[in-house]
VEXTOR-548295 format. One line per 10 residues: number of its first residue (from 0); their letters; for each residue x, y, z of C-alpha. Coordinates in steps of 0.02 Angstrom, whole numbers, plus 32768, in hexadecimal, padded with zeros to 4 digits. Layout:
# VEXTOR-548295
NUM) a) X Y Z ~ ...
END
This chain:
# VEXTOR-548295
0) msdeestsef) 6302 F456 7460 ~ 62EC F3CA 74D5 ~ 62FA F3B3 7593 ~ 6397 F349 7564 ~ 63E7 F3BF 74EF ~ 63BB F453 7572 ~ 643B F40E 75F4 ~ 64B8 F3EC 758F ~ 655D F452 757E ~ 658C F4D6 74FC
10) iehiacedcg) 6635 F489 749D ~ 6661 F501 7415 ~ 6627 F572 737A ~ 6621 F522 72D5 ~ 65E5 F52F 7237 ~ 6546 F519 71E9 ~ 6522 F4A9 7160 ~ 6469 F4E5 7155 ~ 6486 F59D 714E ~ 6537 F5B0 711F
20) ssdanslysd) 655F F615 71BA ~ 661B F5E5 7202 ~ 661B F604 72C1 ~ 654A F61B 72D1 ~ 6533 F555 72F6 ~ 654C F525 73AD ~ 6585 F474 73D1 ~ 6546 F41B 747F ~ 659B F3AC 74E7 ~ 64FD F32D 74AD
30) ghthcfacgk) 6541 F341 73FE ~ 64A3 F3A0 73CF ~ 64B0 F43B 7379 ~ 644B F4EF 736E ~ 647E F57F 72F3 ~ 644C F623 7339 ~ 6450 F675 727D ~ 63D5 F5FC 7228 ~ 6378 F5B6 72CB ~ 6393 F4FB 72A7
40) tkagdgprds) 63BE F471 7321 ~ 6400 F3C8 7306 ~ 63FA F33B 736B ~ 649A F300 73B8 ~ 64E8 F249 73AD ~ 6528 F23B 746A ~ 659C F28B 74E1 ~ 6619 F305 74A3 ~ 66BF F322 7501 ~ 66B6 F3E0 754A
50) ssrsskptpr) 6761 F3F6 759F ~ 67A8 F437 74EC ~ 6735 F4E6 750A ~ 675A F573 7549 ~ 6765 F594 7603 ~ 66E6 F635 75F2 ~ 6656 F621 75B2 ~ 662E F651 74F9 ~ 6570 F6AA 74D7 ~ 64F6 F645 748C
60) efvdgraial) 649F F6CA 7457 ~ 64A5 F791 742C ~ 64E3 F7EA 74CC ~ 6472 F874 7502 ~ 64B2 F911 7539 ~ 64AC F9D2 7535 ~ 64E9 FA5F 74E1 ~ 655C FAC1 755E ~ 65F4 FB3E 755B ~ 66A6 FAF1 7559
70) plrklseetc) 6714 FB66 75B9 ~ 67C0 FB0B 75AE ~ 6797 FB10 74F9 ~ 6751 FBCF 74F2 ~ 66B1 FBA1 7487 ~ 661F FBDD 74D2 ~ 6564 FB7F 74E8 ~ 6527 FBD8 744F ~ 65B2 FB8C 73D7 ~ 659A FAE9 742B
80) rriglkvgkl) 64CC FAF9 740E ~ 64F4 FB2A 7362 ~ 655B FAA4 7326 ~ 6512 FA0B 7375 ~ 65B3 F9FE 73F9 ~ 6568 F9A7 749E ~ 65A3 F984 7538 ~ 6580 F8DB 7596 ~ 659A F854 7603 ~ 65B3 F79D 75EF
90) gdgrwvriip) 656B F702 7653 ~ 6615 F6FA 76AA ~ 6626 F7AC 76EE ~ 6689 F7D7 7668 ~ 6668 F89C 7605 ~ 6671 F8A4 7558 ~ 6661 F90B 74C8 ~ 65DE F8E3 7452 ~ 6605 F909 739D ~ 657A F8EE 7319
100) vykkgvqtgq) 658F F89D 7283 ~ 6514 F8BB 71F2 ~ 64FA F861 7145 ~ 6494 F8D4 70BF ~ 644C F943 7148 ~ 6406 F8C0 71C7 ~ 647C F88E 7256 ~ 64B3 F7C2 7249 ~ 654B F7C9 72DC ~ 6594 F81B 736D
110) kikpedkdet) 6659 F82E 7381 ~ 665E F811 7445 ~ 66FA F887 7489 ~ 673A F838 7529 ~ 67C3 F8AC 7598 ~ 6847 F831 7558 ~ 683E F84D 7498 ~ 6877 F7AA 7471 ~ 67ED F767 74B0 ~ 6778 F7B4 742F
120) favgetnkse) 66DE F753 73EB ~ 6662 F745 7370 ~ 65A6 F71C 7384 ~ 6539 F6EA 7305 ~ 6565 F711 724C ~ 65F0 F77B 7240 ~ 664A F73B 7188 ~ 664C F7A4 70FB ~ 65EB F844 7141 ~ 65E8 F8EA 7115
130) lfmqhlfkga) 6658 F967 715F ~ 6649 F9A0 7218 ~ 65CA FA34 7211 ~ 659A FA1B 715E ~ 64E7 FA0B 7171 ~ 64E3 FAB7 71AB ~ 650D FB00 70FC ~ 64B6 FAF3 7051 ~ 655E FB0A 6FEA ~ 656E FB88 6F6F
140) gkmliitege) 65B3 FC1A 6FC7 ~ 663D FC7F 6FB7 ~ 66B4 FC42 7041 ~ 66D7 FB99 7094 ~ 673C FB6C 7132 ~ 6786 FAC4 7152 ~ 67E6 FA87 71DC ~ 6832 F9F1 7220 ~ 67CB F9E9 72B8 ~ 671A F9F4 7303
150) edaasvyqam) 6757 FA68 7390 ~ 67B9 FAD6 731D ~ 6702 FADD 729B ~ 66B7 FB17 7339 ~ 6752 FB9B 736E ~ 6738 FBE2 72B5 ~ 6689 FBE9 72A4 ~ 667F FC43 734C ~ 6707 FCB7 7329 ~ 66B7 FCEA 7286
160) gykwpvvsvt) 6610 FD14 72D2 ~ 65AC FC7F 728D ~ 65B5 FCF0 71E6 ~ 6615 FC6C 717A ~ 6611 FBA6 714C ~ 668F FB39 71AA ~ 66A3 FA96 71B5 ~ 671A F9F9 71E6 ~ 6762 F969 7197 ~ 672F F8DA 7204
170) kgadgakddi) 67D5 F874 7228 ~ 6867 F8E0 7231 ~ 68EC F909 71B5 ~ 690C F858 718E ~ 6844 F856 712B ~ 682E F8F5 710C ~ 6850 F8CE 7046 ~ 67D7 F842 7055 ~ 673C F8B8 70A9 ~ 6767 F944 7025
180) krnldfvnsy) 6757 F8C9 6F94 ~ 66C1 F886 6FD7 ~ 6660 F933 6FF3 ~ 66CB F980 6F6C ~ 6622 F9C7 6F09 ~ 65FE FA27 6FAE ~ 6691 FA5D 6FCF ~ 66AA FAAA 6F10 ~ 6617 FAFB 6F17 ~ 6663 FB8D 6F74
190) dkvvfmfdmd) 66B9 FC1D 6F21 ~ 674B FC2C 6F9D ~ 6784 FB82 7001 ~ 67F7 FBA3 7095 ~ 6863 FB13 70D9 ~ 687F FB36 718D ~ 68C2 FA9E 71B7 ~ 694C FA78 7247 ~ 69F1 FAD3 724D ~ 6A5D FA37 7268
200) apgreaceec) 6AAC F9C0 71CC ~ 6A1D F963 71D0 ~ 69A3 F9E9 71C2 ~ 6A0A FA33 7128 ~ 6A15 F98D 70CF ~ 695F F97E 70D5 ~ 6933 FA27 7099 ~ 69B4 F9EB 7002 ~ 694D F951 6FCF ~ 68A3 F9AF 6FDC
210) aplltpgkah) 68CA FA55 6F77 ~ 68DA F9F2 6EE1 ~ 6832 F9A2 6EF3 ~ 67D3 FA49 6ED7 ~ 67C1 FAC4 6E35 ~ 6870 FB10 6E24 ~ 686C FBCB 6E74 ~ 67EF FB99 6F02 ~ 6855 FB4A 6F94 ~ 6897 FBCE 6FF2
220) iahlprkdan) 6915 FB93 7078 ~ 6914 FBF4 7133 ~ 6998 FC10 71A7 ~ 6983 FC17 725F ~ 69EE FC61 72E7 ~ 69D3 FBCA 7354 ~ 69B9 FB16 7336 ~ 68F6 FB1B 7311 ~ 6867 FB8E 730D ~ 6825 FB53 73D1
230) dclvagdvqs) 68DA FB76 73F4 ~ 68CA FC2F 73C8 ~ 681B FC37 7411 ~ 6851 FBFB 74C2 ~ 68ED FC66 749D ~ 6871 FD0D 749A ~ 68A3 FD22 73DA ~ 680B FD1B 738C ~ 6844 FD96 730C ~ 68CA FD29 72D3
240) iitaaweakv) 6846 FCAC 7287 ~ 67E1 FD2A 722E ~ 688B FD6C 71DB ~ 68B9 FCBF 71BE ~ 6817 FCA3 715F ~ 681B FD3A 70FE ~ 68DE FD50 70CF ~ 68DD FC85 708B ~ 6959 FC7D 7004 ~ 690F FC25 6F64
250) wrpdgvftls) 695A FB7B 6F60 ~ 69DF FB5A 6EDB ~ 6A3A FABC 6EBC ~ 6AF1 FAAE 6F00 ~ 6B62 FB10 6E8B ~ 6AF7 FB8E 6E4A ~ 6B28 FC48 6E68 ~ 6B0D FCEF 6E16 ~ 6B80 FD4A 6DE9 ~ 6B6F FDD7 6E81
260) eifdeaikpv) 6B9F FD4C 6EEF ~ 6C29 FD1D 6E98 ~ 6C71 FDCF 6E71 ~ 6D03 FDD8 6EE1 ~ 6D3F FD1E 6EB7 ~ 6D33 FD57 6DF7 ~ 6D89 FE08 6E0C ~ 6E38 FDB3 6E45 ~ 6EC1 FDD0 6DDE ~ 6EE0 FD57 6D59
270) egglpwcfpt) 6F9C FD0B 6D75 ~ 6FFA FC92 6D1A ~ 6FFB FBED 6D81 ~ 70A9 FB76 6DAA ~ 7125 FB81 6D1E ~ 714F FAD6 6CC8 ~ 720E FAB9 6CD2 ~ 71FE FACA 6C15 ~ 71EA FB7E 6BFD ~ 718F FB48 6B3F
280) mtawtfgrrg) 710F FB07 6BA2 ~ 70FB FB79 6C1C ~ 70F7 FC00 6B8B ~ 705D FB8A 6B3A ~ 6FED FB7A 6BD4 ~ 7027 FC02 6C48 ~ 704B FB9E 6CC4 ~ 6FF5 FB13 6D3B ~ 6F66 FB4C 6DA4 ~ 6F0D FB07 6E29
290) geligfgagt) 6E85 FA8C 6E02 ~ 6ED4 FA68 6D5D ~ 6ECF F9A7 6D20 ~ 6F59 F997 6CAD ~ 6F64 F8E8 6C3B ~ 700F F8A7 6BEC ~ 7004 F81F 6B6A ~ 7090 F7B6 6B1E ~ 70BD F707 6ADC ~ 7123 F696 6B59
300) gvgktdlftq) 71D8 F6B7 6B69 ~ 71C6 F75E 6B12 ~ 7202 F7D3 6BB8 ~ 7157 F7F6 6C0C ~ 7189 F7D5 6CBA ~ 7238 F831 6C92 ~ 71F5 F8DB 6C7F ~ 716D F8C6 6D0A ~ 7215 F8A8 6D73 ~ 7271 F948 6D31
310) qieydvntle) 71D0 F9B3 6D4D ~ 71C8 F976 6DFB ~ 7282 F971 6E25 ~ 725A FA3D 6DF2 ~ 71B6 FA5A 6E4E ~ 721F FA24 6EEF ~ 72B6 FA87 6ED4 ~ 72A2 FB10 6E76 ~ 71F1 FB34 6EA2 ~ 71FF FAEC 6F50
320) qqvgiifleq) 714D FA9E 6F3D ~ 7117 FA19 6F94 ~ 70FF F96D 6F1A ~ 7092 F8CC 6F2A ~ 70C7 F83E 6EC1 ~ 7064 F7AC 6E9A ~ 70D8 F749 6E15 ~ 707A F68B 6E14 ~ 70EF F646 6D9A ~ 7188 F665 6DE5
330) hrsetanrla) 71E1 F646 6E97 ~ 71F6 F6DB 6F1C ~ 72B6 F6CA 6F1E ~ 72BF F6D7 6E73 ~ 7257 F76F 6E64 ~ 72CA F7A5 6EED ~ 7353 F797 6E8B ~ 7317 F7E4 6DE6 ~ 72FB F88B 6E51 ~ 73A2 F874 6E99
340) gkmagkpfhv) 73E2 F86A 6DE1 ~ 738C F8FA 6D99 ~ 73AB F96D 6E2F ~ 7470 F93F 6E25 ~ 7471 F920 6D6D ~ 74AA F873 6D76 ~ 7474 F7C5 6D44 ~ 7455 F775 6DFE ~ 73CD F6FD 6DBB ~ 7455 F6BC 6D51
350) pdgswsnder) 74EA F659 6D7F ~ 755F F6B1 6CE7 ~ 75F1 F6D8 6D62 ~ 75D8 F794 6D48 ~ 75AA F7B6 6DF3 ~ 75F2 F797 6E9C ~ 756C F738 6F1B ~ 7595 F7D5 6FAB ~ 7560 F856 6F2D ~ 74CE F7E6 6EF2
360) vatirkladt) 7499 F7D3 6FC4 ~ 74D4 F88F 6FE6 ~ 744C F8BC 6F6A ~ 73BD F84E 6F92 ~ 73DD F898 7045 ~ 73F0 F949 7016 ~ 7334 F934 6FAD ~ 72FD F8EA 7033 ~ 732C F964 70AE ~ 72C5 F9F0 7045
370) grvnlyssfg) 7216 F985 709E ~ 71B9 F9AA 6FF6 ~ 71C0 F8F9 6FAE ~ 7122 F889 6FD7 ~ 7116 F7CC 6F98 ~ 7094 F762 6F8B ~ 70F1 F6AE 6FB0 ~ 706F F62C 6F5B ~ 70DD F5D2 6EBE ~ 705D F56B 6E58
380) vadwdrvkvi) 6FC1 F5A1 6EAC ~ 6F66 F604 6E56 ~ 6EC1 F623 6EBD ~ 6E57 F6C1 6E80 ~ 6DF0 F6D0 6F28 ~ 6E84 F6CC 6F7A ~ 6EF6 F750 6F11 ~ 6E80 F7C3 6F25 ~ 6E6D F7BF 6FE3 ~ 6F3B F7C5 6FD0
390) irsmvvqqga) 6F2E F866 6F6B ~ 6E9D F8AE 6FE1 ~ 6F2B F8A5 705F ~ 6FCA F8D9 7010 ~ 6F58 F987 6FE8 ~ 6F0E F98F 708C ~ 6F8E F95B 7105 ~ 7034 F973 70AE ~ 7011 FA0A 7041 ~ 704A F9AF 6F89
400) kliyldhlta) 6FE2 FA35 6F14 ~ 7036 F9D5 6E93 ~ 7016 F923 6E75 ~ 705F F897 6E04 ~ 700E F812 6DC7 ~ 705E F789 6D5D ~ 6FF4 F733 6D16 ~ 6F39 F757 6D1C ~ 6F1A F6C6 6C94 ~ 6F5F F639 6D27
410) ladpsneres) 6ECB F683 6D95 ~ 6E43 F63D 6D12 ~ 6DD1 F59F 6D33 ~ 6E11 F53E 6C98 ~ 6D69 F4D8 6C89 ~ 6D20 F596 6C7C ~ 6DB0 F607 6C38 ~ 6D49 F68F 6BD8 ~ 6CCA F6A8 6C82 ~ 6D3F F6A0 6D0A
420) leiimaelaa) 6DA9 F726 6CB3 ~ 6D15 F78B 6C99 ~ 6CDC F785 6D4F ~ 6DA4 F7A7 6D93 ~ 6DBB F83F 6D1E ~ 6D2B F88A 6D58 ~ 6D4E F86A 6E08 ~ 6E1A F8B9 6DF7 ~ 6DCC F955 6D8A ~ 6D4D F95E 6E32
430) mcqelnciih) 6DF0 F942 6EB4 ~ 6E52 F9C6 6E54 ~ 6DBE FA57 6E6D ~ 6D97 FA21 6F16 ~ 6E54 FA20 6F4D ~ 6E89 FA99 6EE3 ~ 6F0F FA34 6EA7 ~ 6F67 FA15 6E04 ~ 6F67 F94D 6DD0 ~ 6FDC F915 6D52
440) yishlstpeg) 6FBC F878 6D13 ~ 7004 F7FF 6C82 ~ 6F9C F79B 6C0A ~ 6FB5 F6FE 6BA6 ~ 6F8C F70B 6AFC ~ 6F33 F69C 6A99 ~ 6F72 F645 69F9 ~ 6F74 F6D5 6952 ~ 6F56 F69B 68A7 ~ 7010 F6B7 6843
450) ksheegghvs) 70B2 F6DB 689C ~ 70A5 F6AC 6958 ~ 70C1 F732 69E4 ~ 7163 F6D5 6A02 ~ 71A5 F6F1 695C ~ 717D F7B7 6965 ~ 70BF F7A6 6924 ~ 706B F841 6957 ~ 6FFA F83D 69FC ~ 6F3F F871 69EE
460) lkhfkgsrai) 6ECE F88D 6A7C ~ 6E5B F815 6A31 ~ 6EFD F787 6A55 ~ 6EE2 F79A 6B11 ~ 6E91 F70E 6B63 ~ 6DFE F761 6BAC ~ 6E05 F7E9 6B13 ~ 6D4D F807 6B32 ~ 6D67 F843 6BDC ~ 6E1F F86F 6BEA
470) gfwtffafgl) 6DCD F8ED 6B64 ~ 6D51 F942 6BBF ~ 6D9F F953 6C6D ~ 6E52 F965 6C4F ~ 6E85 FA34 6C40 ~ 6F20 FA0A 6BE2 ~ 6F68 F975 6B8B ~ 7008 F951 6B42 ~ 704F F8C0 6AC8 ~ 70FB F880 6ADD
480) ernkvaedpa) 7156 F843 6A34 ~ 71E2 F7F1 6A29 ~ 7234 F779 69A6 ~ 728D F6EF 6A04 ~ 72C9 F67B 697B ~ 7311 F711 690C ~ 73B8 F6E8 68BE ~ 7407 F79B 68E7 ~ 742A F7A3 69A4 ~ 7405 F84C 69A5
490) erciltvrgl) 7358 F834 6978 ~ 7343 F7C2 6A0C ~ 736D F83F 6A77 ~ 72D7 F8C5 6A34 ~ 7234 F8BD 6AAF ~ 71B6 F91E 6A3D ~ 712E F96D 6ACE ~ 708C F9A1 6A56 ~ 700F F9FD 6A9E ~ 6F4E F99D 6A7A
500) kdrltgrsdg) 6EDF F9F8 6AE5 ~ 6ED9 FAAC 6B48 ~ 6E3F FAE2 6B8B ~ 6E82 FB92 6BCE ~ 6EAF FBD0 6B25 ~ 6EAB FB48 6A9A ~ 6F57 FB9E 6A5D ~ 6FC2 FAFD 6A85 ~ 6F51 FA82 6A18 ~ 6FCC FA3F 69A2
510) ctlklrydqk) 7068 FA9C 69E2 ~ 7100 FA37 69F3 ~ 71A1 FA46 6A51 ~ 7243 F9C9 6A42 ~ 72B2 F992 6AD8 ~ 734A F949 6AD4 ~ 7379 F8C1 6B48 ~ 742A F8CD 6B97 ~ 7473 F814 6BCA ~ 74F5 F867 6C35
520) ttrltectpf) 747A F8CD 6C9E ~ 73DB F885 6C8E ~ 7392 F92E 6C62 ~ 731E F96D 6BE5 ~ 7342 FA10 6B80 ~ 72EA FA5E 6B0A ~ 731D FA6D 6A59 ~ 7320 FB19 6A09 ~ 731B FB43 6955 ~ 73CC FB59 6930
530) ddietedfka) 7420 FAAF 698E ~ 745A FA2A 6923 ~ 7417 F985 695E ~ 7484 F93F 68EC ~ 752C F965 6916 ~ 75C5 F8D8 690A ~ 75EE F90C 69C5 ~ 7537 F8DF 69F6 ~ 7529 F851 697D ~ 75C0 F7F6 69E1
540) eaedaftpf) 7579 F82A 6A86 ~ 74E8 F7D9 6A65 ~ 7527 F731 6A1A ~ 7588 F71E 6AB8 ~ 7523 F747 6B3A ~ 7494 F6C1 6B75 ~ 73E7 F6D6 6B31 ~ 738B F768 6B51 ~ 730F F785 6BD7
END
């Protein structure tokens, strides 16, 4: 180094183009550089501004130190000597801990840790290194313990009497996965690998990221009574470290359980669910249970929304349940009037003179006073990301375990309907399970071959928009059929419910139920085998009434 170079000031650590080190190369105020990893010095091109460098000097070479006991960490001198952990003093008078960094068994750098952890820096080549303390062990042993920090590794090593291999990741929880991947051959060479990371959220998440990298069955997760291993050592609880290592549980992906673990859940009484407003549907399905996704498909104007409305009124007044209503193509005031009409047996949404305004208002007031009706008001706006937030809010905040969505198809992306419906269905099913709620949805249908759905054509599961996803995720699916253009007015008032999918028992697949619509009361009632739907009185009544539904 020339005299001119020796009088220049250090600016910062930079990468070295010759050896590839990311921070061992030093830049000085006259522009020259010197790499402490490969030893190469290059001349500069003139003075550089040194005002941006740290106010506290950074060493240009390895920091000298010696192994001593660390009383605050309860680490003995022997432990520090065994692992190479030293204490030294910087030129500015700061005391620091010096942690050696190795590559392929050779020390290439140091991690320097002042009292203020935010000022930790590196000397030499520290990128893509071995795990801390890895150089002490040959691999291919019975058990390896991995911690989240160097002091934790030292604590475990000391607690285990220096008899078992212990290493640490070098960049904490955030860099743990990369550290393990880079040294996977070494880690995987052990029969049992115990991740003893910190007991906080980042530590738990890091375990979930690292464990799948290993050969199945090798990864074990340790649980400590305090935040980390060094906290246990400082508290004098050495036994908890030893116990955590030996009693670490084999890692399994989330959602995998043994039957013994869920035994109490499995032996709970098998009970029927909430009934439908139509007894036959209750008999088919044994009711509705939390976690179920239930779909209805029908042609335009067949009567699917009307059936929903009657079921909602039953849920609110008979079952006294909180309900959440998301009708994307019906104004909230119309929904309120239709619900009140079902309650009073009056067509409040039709100005036919069969009811008084005072009667309508009083019924809506009575329905509102139940406090069980929760409406999403966003006519014409159908955004799935928004709707799923609304569903979660209705269930969690309002306690509405019965959700009605009309209709699913409105939420699909028109440019990629099939794929977007697959995503929506998967997320709906997941929400049902997570929130233990029941989501009833309506799906539009594709055009069938032959007779249309509006002419009474049979509904099939394949007619549902996004039928592949619907068939996969739905617990129960029903088709609704009605011949809107039948010459016989009595026939136009008959709605057929067809069972299309029954995940519980399969017994309702293909079963049909006929419902008669009464224009005067707006209510649907089951037709019995003894009903004569062709009576003259009924035909006359139907001819004089408004179009059904």
